[in-house]
N, C-alpha and C positions, 0 to 999 in steps of 0.2 A: 503495500499500499505507497503508496504515497499523495502527498498533495501537489494540486497544480492553480495556478492564480491566475485568470484574466488580468494582468497587472496594469491596464489603462484607465488609468482612473477608479484605482482599487484603495480607498480608504481602511485595510483591515489589513494589510500584508503586515504591519508588526503583530498581531493581533495573532492569522495565522504564525506564523516566524514561531513563537513565546509558546504559543499550544504546543508546535509539530516538536520541539524539538525536547519539553516534557516527555515526546514520547519516541524520542529518538526517530523521528516519520525525514525523512526527505520534501523537500517545498522545491520546487522548478513555479520559477516568476517565467512569464511567455508578457512581453510588449512590444511594443512598435518602437521605429524609431526616437520618439519624441520626450521617448521617458527614458531616464538613466538610473536603471540602478548596482549600486556598489556594495551585496553583503555577505557580508562571511560565512560558506559554508554556503552559499544557497545556491541554487543554480540557475542563470539568466540566459533567457532565452530572445534576441532580438531580432526582429523580422521588421520586413522593407513597411513602409504605410500603403491604406489598400484596405480597402471595404472586405472587413471578415477572416486578412491576412493573418492575425492572432487566433484565433476561434478554428481555420483550422490547422493549423501548428498544431496547437494546443488538443486538436481533437486526436489529432494521428500518435500522442501521445499517451492518451489515455490506454492504462488496461481495468480489465475488470476490478472492483471495489477500488478504485481509486480514488477518490476526493478535489473537486475543481470548488474554487471558489471563483462564482462572477453573476452580475447582475442586467447579461446576454438572456432570455428567455433562449433564441436560437440555439444559443449556443449549449446553454443550459436541457438544450432535444436531443439533440448529437449527443452530450454529453451520458444523461440516460438509456440508450439507443444503443452505449456502446459500454453497460450495467457498471458506470460512474457513476458519484454520486453527487449534484450540482448543487451548492449549496449558495441563499443569496448574500452580501453584506452586514444584514439583516438577521442573519438567525432560519431563516424560511428555508427550507428543504424543498424543491422540489422535486417533483415523483410525479410517476405517470397518472397518476385519479387529476392535478390539478396542472399540469404541462397542459394542454389543450385547449384548454379555458384562459390561459394565462397569453397564447400565443393567438387567437381571436382574438382576442380584448389590445394584443396590441395589433396586430391589421386592424382592425376599426379605427383607432385612435388612428394609426397612419393613415388610414383612407379620409378623415376627418378634415386633418393637417394639408394633405393634400386637398382637399375642397376651399380651403378656405379657414376652415371653421375652430383653426388652433383654439386654445382658449388659456394656453401659460400652461405652467411647468410651477406646481408647489412643492418643495422641494424643502425639507425640513433640513433644520443646521443637525448635523450627528452631533451625537451628545455620549458621554460617557455611558452613559445606561447603555444606550446602542452596541458598540465594546463589549459589554458585562456578560451583553444576549448572546449576541457573535459567538464569543471564546466560548457559552455556554455551552452554546449548543456544538462547535465544535468537538468542545470532552467527549460530551458521549454520544457522536458519531463513531470517535475513533475510538470509546470505551467500548462500543457496541462491535462493530468492524474485529476490535480484536478480541474482545467474546467468542467473535465465531472466526474464528481461527486468521485473519488476515494478516 
């Protein structure tokens, strides 16, 4: 088991590394050339800019049982298809029961924006509580995978 992070704009890189170190789990950051990471003992894969370039490299690195940190529903769906565990930065686990609805909502929102009906985004500022919720969820997933023999 390893943890792969869609590192472009990911606010929980340090939290993920902190939890992974407790269990001696490898972490791989995948980002485009807009980002520079230099973190000891962490593999960083930098890809050229382009639509979904990070996603495709990341999906090709996934093995069954790996954990993937992403806020991208499309990437989460590809991870599920490869039997990985996609986790949102807010501690939300994507699964086969919720991904179709999320992808459909994304499609409806995109269609609405393309028709000029965009109402803006109301993203709340990230808090320490958000980080704790994420770390608690990641810790639970890792413990579960370890108990299953991964």
